[in-house]
C-alpha positions as CSV (number, residue, x, y, z in Angstrom):
1,M,2.0,12.5,7.2
2,E,0.4,9.6,9.0
3,D,-2.7,9.8,11.2
4,A,-4.5,7.3,13.5
5,D,-7.4,6.7,11.1
6,E,-5.2,6.0,8.2
7,R,-3.0,3.7,10.2
8,R,-6.2,1.9,11.4
9,Q,-7.2,1.5,7.8
10,I,-3.8,0.1,6.8
11,G,-4.2,-2.4,9.7
12,E,-7.5,-3.5,8.2
13,V,-5.9,-3.9,4.8
14,Q,-3.2,-6.0,6.4
15,E,-5.8,-8.2,8.1
16,R,-7.7,-8.7,4.8
17,L,-4.6,-9.6,2.9
18,I,-3.4,-12.0,5.6
19,A,-6.7,-13.8,5.3
20,A,-6.6,-13.7,1.5
21,Y,-3.0,-15.0,1.4
22,S,-3.4,-17.6,4.1
23,D,-0.9,-19.8,2.3
24,R,1.8,-17.1,2.9
25,P,3.5,-16.3,6.2
26,S,1.7,-13.4,7.8
27,Q,5.0,-11.6,8.2
28,T,5.5,-11.7,4.4
29,V,2.0,-10.2,3.8
30,A,2.6,-7.6,6.6
31,A,6.0,-6.7,4.9
32,A,4.3,-6.2,1.5
33,V,1.6,-4.0,3.1
34,E,4.2,-1.9,4.9
35,A,6.4,-1.6,1.7
36,A,3.3,-0.5,-0.2
37,Y,2.4,2.0,2.5
38,R,5.9,3.5,2.6
39,H,5.7,4.0,-1.2
40,F,3.2,6.8,-0.5
41,D,5.3,8.7,2.1
42,G,5.3,12.4,1.3
43,I,2.1,12.4,-0.6
44,R,-0.1,15.2,0.7
45,V,-3.6,14.0,-0.5
46,R,-4.0,10.9,1.6
47,D,-7.7,10.1,1.1
48,F,-7.0,7.1,-1.2
49,V,-3.8,5.8,0.3
50,P,-5.3,2.8,2.1
51,L,-7.0,1.7,-1.2
52,L,-3.8,2.2,-3.2
53,V,-1.8,0.4,-0.5
54,E,-4.1,-2.6,-0.7
55,R,-3.9,-2.7,-4.5
56,R,-0.1,-2.4,-4.5
57,A,0.4,-5.0,-1.9
58,N,-2.0,-7.3,-3.6
59,A,-0.2,-7.0,-6.9
60,S,3.1,-7.6,-5.1
61,L,1.8,-10.7,-3.4
62,N,0.3,-12.0,-6.7
63,G,3.7,-11.9,-8.3
64,N,3.0,-8.8,-10.3
65,G,6.0,-7.1,-8.7
66,S,5.6,-3.7,-7.2
67,A,4.6,-2.0,-10.5
68,P,2.7,1.2,-10.0
69,M,-1.0,1.1,-10.6
70,A,-0.8,3.7,-13.4
71,D,1.9,5.0,-15.7
72,S,4.2,7.2,-13.7
73,H,4.0,9.9,-16.3
74,L,0.3,10.3,-15.5
75,A,1.0,10.9,-11.8
76,P,1.1,14.5,-10.6
77,P,4.6,15.8,-9.9
78,H,5.9,15.5,-6.3
79,H,7.2,18.7,-4.8
80,D,9.0,18.9,-1.6
81,D,8.1,22.3,-0.2
């Protein structure tokens, strides 16, 4: 579930990363941020999503792929209710 404040924060993440990766096309950075953001679709606790998006997009742009920030077996199970 997306809300206006979260989307604003994601926009701020995008702006920071566009500045940090000024050698890359802004569309490439924006796409990395959006892909990282979509990775968290369906997660109910959203408090840390902007931070996790920034880390995930940053890792992707640094050439570290889109590896998760932690081992997937440590993540809580996802339930579609």
